[in-house]
C-alpha positions in Angstrom: 21.3 -1.3 11.4 17.7 -2.7 11.3 14.9 -0.5 12.6 12.2 -1.8 15.1 9.1 0.3 15.0 6.9 0.0 18.2 4.5 2.0 20.4 5.5 3.6 23.7 3.9 1.1 25.7 5.6 -1.6 23.6 9.0 0.2 24.4 8.1 0.4 27.9 7.3 -3.2 28.3 10.5 -4.5 26.5 12.8 -1.9 29.0 10.6 -3.5 31.9 11.6 -7.2 30.8 15.1 -6.3 30.4 14.9 -4.9 33.8 13.7 -8.0 35.2 16.0 -10.2 33.2 18.9 -8.3 34.4 18.0 -7.6 37.9 15.8 -10.5 39.0 16.3 -13.5 36.7 20.0 -13.2 35.9 21.3 -13.0 39.3 18.7 -16.2 40.1 20.1 -18.3 37.6 23.6 -17.4 38.7 23.0 -18.7 42.2 21.5 -21.3 40.7 24.3 -22.7 38.9 26.5 -21.8 42.0 24.2 -23.9 44.3 24.4 -27.0 41.5 28.3 -27.1 41.4 28.1 -27.5 44.9 26.7 -30.8 44.5 29.8 -32.2 43.0 30.3 -34.1 39.7 29.0 -31.8 37.2 29.0 -34.3 34.1 26.0 -35.9 35.5 24.2 -33.2 37.3 21.0 -32.4 36.0 20.5 -29.3 37.8 23.6 -27.7 36.9 22.7 -28.4 33.3 19.3 -27.0 33.6 20.8 -24.0 34.9 23.0 -23.4 32.2 20.5 -24.1 30.0 18.5 -21.3 31.5 21.3 -19.0 31.5 21.6 -19.4 27.9 17.9 -18.4 27.2 18.4 -15.6 29.3 21.4 -14.1 28.0 20.3 -14.7 24.4 16.9 -12.8 25.4 18.7 -9.9 27.1 20.6 -9.4 23.6 17.8 -9.7 21.7 16.1 -7.2 23.7 18.9 -4.6 23.9 19.3 -5.0 19.9 15.9 -4.2 19.6 15.8 -1.2 22.1 19.2 0.1 20.2 17.1 -0.1 16.8 13.7 1.1 18.4 11.8 3.5 16.2 9.0 4.6 18.8 5.9 5.9 16.9 3.1 7.5 19.2 -0.2 7.2 17.3 -1.4 10.3 19.3 1.3 12.3 17.7 0.2 11.2 13.9 -1.7 13.6 11.6 -5.2 12.3 11.8 -6.1 11.9 8.2 -8.1 8.7 8.6 -5.3 6.6 7.0 -4.1 3.1 8.4 -0.8 3.7 9.7 1.5 2.0 12.3 -0.4 2.5 15.6 -3.7 3.0 14.7 -6.7 0.7 15.6 -8.6 -0.3 12.4 -12.4 -1.7 12.2 -12.6 -3.8 9.3 -15.7 -5.8 7.7 -15.4 -8.9 6.1 -17.2 -8.1 2.7 -18.8 -11.9 2.3 -19.7 -12.6 6.0 -20.4 -8.7 7.1 -18.4 -9.9 10.3 -16.5 -6.8 11.9 -13.2 -7.0 13.5 -11.1 -4.5 15.2 -7.2 -4.8 15.0 -4.5 -2.6 16.4 -1.3 -2.4 14.3 1.7 -2.9 16.5 5.5 -3.9 16.6 6.5 -7.6 16.2 7.1 -7.8 20.0 3.8 -6.3 20.9 1.4 -8.4 18.7 -1.3 -10.4 20.7 -3.8 -11.6 17.9 -6.3 -13.0 20.7 -5.9 -9.1 22.3 -6.6 -7.8 18.8 -3.1 -6.5 18.5 -1.5 -7.4 14.8 1.9 -7.2 13.9 2.7 -4.4 11.2 4.7 -7.1 9.3 1.6 -9.5 9.2 -0.3 -10.1 6.1 -3.6 -8.4 7.5 -1.7 -5.4 8.3 0.3 -5.2 5.3 -2.9 -5.1 3.3 -4.5 -2.4 5.4 -1.5 0.1 5.6 -2.1 3.1 3.6 -5.8 2.5 3.2 -8.3 4.8 4.0 -12.1 4.9 5.5 -14.3 3.3 2.7 -11.4 1.5 1.0 -11.3 -2.1 0.3 -8.4 -4.4 0.8 -7.7 -7.6 -1.0 -5.7 -9.9 1.7 -4.2 -13.2 1.0 -5.2 -15.7 4.0 -4.4 -19.4 4.4 -7.9 -19.9 3.3 -7.4 -17.7 0.2 -8.1 -14.0 -0.8 -10.5 -12.2 1.7 -11.8 -8.7 1.1 -12.1 -6.4 3.6 -13.6 -2.9 3.8 -12.1 -0.4 6.1 -14.7 0.9 8.5 -13.2 3.2 10.7 -9.4 4.3 11.7 -9.1 5.2 15.4 -6.2 7.2 16.3 -5.5 6.3 20.1 
């Protein structure tokens, strides 16, 4: 079984989305299908086909979330030993060694990642290059623009 690392917040967000899909969206879509069926001929009924397509997306997302929750490996960064090492769930401050630009990222699970909010997936090239490093270490990370060297400035366990 595949394991899906996630923070407690990510786990709670997936549970909330699953609840929303099952208790609100699924019944609404079922009602839309029933209403569209009442309009007669299903071959040329755009509302019916749109509702069926929406139902397919909803059911697929429910299956996806249930699989991820079933294989969830919830890691609470607050319970990890605070050794200054970059691990899943920590926030890391890095400095580009060429431009001296500082960036801050929180390393989270795939479903929690939001680059604009400073949350990167544990499977992203940046996170993979930083995992295991400690404050003061340098990391060479392959990016679309070429290799970029970063220095780990600070590791925050939050």
